[in-house]
C-alpha positions as CSV (number, residue, x, y, z in Angstrom):
1,M,86.2,-65.6,164.7
2,F,83.9,-63.5,166.9
3,N,86.7,-60.9,167.4
4,H,87.4,-61.0,163.6
5,Y,83.7,-60.4,162.8
6,K,83.1,-57.6,165.3
7,N,86.4,-55.7,165.4
8,I,88.2,-56.4,162.1
9,I,85.6,-56.3,159.4
10,D,83.6,-53.6,161.3
11,R,80.1,-55.0,160.9
12,N,77.4,-52.4,161.8
13,T,74.7,-53.1,164.4
14,V,71.3,-53.7,162.8
15,N,68.0,-52.9,164.5
16,V,65.4,-55.5,163.6
17,H,61.7,-55.7,164.6
18,T,60.3,-58.8,162.9
19,D,61.3,-62.5,162.8
20,Y,62.0,-62.3,159.0
21,R,64.5,-59.4,159.6
22,V,66.2,-61.4,162.3
23,Y,66.5,-64.4,160.0
24,A,67.8,-62.3,157.1
25,T,70.3,-60.5,159.3
26,E,71.6,-63.8,160.7
27,L,71.9,-65.2,157.2
28,I,73.9,-62.2,156.1
29,N,76.0,-62.4,159.2
30,F,76.7,-66.1,158.6
31,L,77.6,-65.6,155.0
32,S,79.9,-62.7,156.0
33,V,81.7,-65.0,158.5
34,V,82.1,-67.8,156.0
35,I,83.5,-65.5,153.3
36,S,85.8,-63.8,155.9
37,A,87.1,-67.2,157.1
38,R,87.9,-68.2,153.5
39,I,89.8,-64.9,153.0
40,K,91.6,-65.3,156.3
41,N,92.6,-68.9,155.3
42,E,93.9,-67.6,152.0
43,I,95.9,-64.8,153.8
44,V,97.5,-67.4,156.0
45,K,98.2,-69.8,153.2
46,K,100.0,-67.0,151.2
47,E,101.8,-65.8,154.4
48,L,100.5,-62.3,154.0
49,N,99.7,-62.2,157.8
50,K,103.5,-61.9,158.4
51,Q,103.6,-58.6,156.5
52,Y,100.3,-57.0,157.4
53,S,97.7,-57.4,160.2
54,Y,94.3,-58.8,159.2
55,K,92.7,-55.4,159.9
56,Q,95.2,-53.7,157.4
57,I,94.5,-56.3,154.8
58,F,90.7,-56.0,155.1
59,K,91.0,-52.2,155.0
60,M,93.1,-52.4,151.8
61,L,90.7,-54.9,150.2
62,S,87.8,-52.6,151.0
63,K,89.4,-50.0,148.7
64,Y,89.5,-52.5,145.7
65,K,86.9,-51.4,143.1
66,K,85.8,-52.5,139.7
67,V,83.9,-50.2,137.4
68,R,81.9,-50.6,134.2
69,L,82.2,-47.6,131.8
70,E,79.3,-48.7,129.5
71,E,76.0,-50.2,130.6
72,D,76.7,-53.6,128.9
73,G,80.5,-53.1,129.0
74,E,83.2,-55.2,130.7
75,W,84.0,-54.7,134.4
76,K,87.5,-53.2,134.7
77,Q,89.7,-52.6,137.7
78,A,89.6,-49.0,138.9
79,T,92.9,-47.1,139.4
80,M,94.2,-47.7,142.9
81,L,97.4,-47.5,145.0
82,K,100.3,-49.7,144.0
83,Y,100.4,-51.7,147.3
84,I,96.7,-52.5,147.0
85,E,97.3,-53.7,143.4
86,E,100.1,-55.9,144.7
87,L,98.0,-57.3,147.5
88,T,95.1,-58.2,145.2
89,A,97.5,-59.8,142.7
90,K,99.0,-62.0,145.5
91,L,95.5,-63.0,146.6
92,G,94.3,-63.6,143.0
93,V,91.4,-61.2,143.2
C-alpha cells in the first residue's frame, strides 16, 4: 500500500510547521489510503487489473469530471473519452 500511495496516486509532499498541520495531513493521508484501498479492491473484484495497470486506472479516473451548469442545478457528467466512460460504467461511478 505504501508503493500505491507514493507512486501510483502521486501524493504531493506537504511541508508542515505545527502539530495541528501534522495531524491534519496525517488524517488526509489516512483517508486517501482508505479510499484508494477500496477502489483497488473494487478494481480487483471486477478484474479490471487484468486489462489495465493500477496507475493507468487511477490516471483515467482522475480525468472523470462532473459539472453543474446552474448554481442550484443538477450535477452532470462532463464529456470525456469513450474508454474513460466505459471504465467508470464498469466501476459504477
